[in-house]
N, C-alpha and C positions, 0 to 999 in steps of 0.2 A: 117305134120311136128310137130304139137303140141304134138301128141302122140308118136313120135319117141323117144325111150329110150335114144338116144344120146343127146337129146336137151330138155328134159322135166323138167329140173331144171336149175336154174342159174349156179350152179356149173358145171353141165354137159355141158351146152352151152359154158362155159369158157374153160373146158377141151377139147372140140371139136371145138374150135373157128375157126380154119383154114377150117375145113370141112364145118362148118355152113356158113362161109363167101363165100366159093366156091359155095355152093348151092344157096345162096341168089343172088350172082352175076350172076349165070347162069339163074336164074329166071328173074332177071331184064333185061337181054339181050333180052328177048322175046318180048319187046315193047320199044318204044322210050320214052324219058323223058316226053314229052307232054302227052302221053297216061297215064303214071303212075301218073302224077300230076292231070289229070282229074279224074282218079279213086280215088285218095286220097281225092280230094275235094268232090267228090260224097259221100264218106264215112265219111265226116266231119273230115278229118285228116289234121291238119295244115302242109302245105308243100309248098316249093318253089324251084325254080331252083337254081342250083349252076352254075354261069356263068364263062366263061373265061374272062380275062380282056377286050378284045375287045368287047365281047357281053355285059359285065356289063356296059361299058361306053355308050352303045346304048340302054340300058333298058329304056322303056318309063318313069318310075318313076325317074330315074337318070337324064334324059333329062328334064323332067318337073321341077324337083327341082334344076336344074342347078348345079348339083354336080361337073361336070367337067366344068372348065371355062378357059378362055384365059387371059394371062397377058403378059406385056412386060418385057423382061429381057435385061440388058445392053450388055451382050455378045452373047446371042442366039436369040435375036429378040423376036417374039411372041412365047410363049410356053403355053402348056395346063397344068393345075394343078387340084388337087382334093380338093374340098371344104369339110368342115365338113358336114356330111350328116344329122346331128341333127340340126333342125331348130325350133325356137319357134315363134309363132305368135306374131307380134308386136316387135320382137327383131330388134335392129338396125343393119343394114348391114354395113360392113366396106369395104373400097377399098382394093383390093389385090395389094401388092407390092412384087417385087422379093426379094429373100433373098439378104443380102448385099454381095458384093464382099469381098474377103479377104483384110482386112485392111481398108475398106471403112469408118468405124466408129471409128477407133482407137483413133483419137484425141478427139472425143466427150467422149469416154469411159474413157480415161486417165484424161481428164479435169473434166467432169461432174460426173462421177461415182467414180473414184479413187482420185479425188481432186488434181491432179498434176497441178503445175503452168504452164503458157505458156513457161516460161524460161526452166523448166525441160523438157517439151515436145520437145522444140527446141533442147535441149541437146541430147535427144534420136535421133532426126533426124540427128544431126551432127555426132553422133557416127555411125549411119547407113551409112552416106555418106563416112565416113572414111573407112568403111569396103567394099566400092565399090558400094554403093547404096542400096544393099539388102543383107542380110545374106543368105548364101547358104540354110539355113533351110527355110527361107521365100520363096526363089525361088522354092524350092522343094514343099512347100505347095501350092504355086500358080499353079505350073504345075499339081499337084494332083487335085486341085479344077477344073482347066480348063479341065483336062481329064475326070473328073466325069461329068461336065456339058455337055461336048461333047457327052459322052455316054448317058446321060439322053436325050439330044436333039435327038440323033439318035434312041433311043428306044421309046420315047413317041408317036410320030405320028403313028407308026404302031400298038402300043398297044391300044391307045384310039381313033384311027381313026380321023374323022373330027368332033368330038363332040364339 
């Protein structure tokens, strides 16, 4: 293939990209990925597998580094999540907590971040009660959040297995 006039320069490889890709794919189908990886390692070519999500979660290095972990969630119970894969020796590990529910930290943000008084926050609560407890926008946001959590809960176990 090196001497093939269709592929002997970068420009020609680009011009004949589809044909080149077809030839490479046909060649790669002649063996499985483990065989190709072994051959590449024998030739001192840096290479590694590209895993599907379920296989990635079961990769020995992922398991060893505890990249997939379990944590409690107030709506879903125990869920699995993905840790940052970059770890430094001696770095402090932190406890994992579930993301807050919609509105869970509203009072703290209004008070501590935005500087609203307790009276002002109580006024917001009163306005909310006068509107029927929750604005329709808030209710829609809660439903959206719950739907997404349900979807995540349904998808995560089969995706990452029992890691």
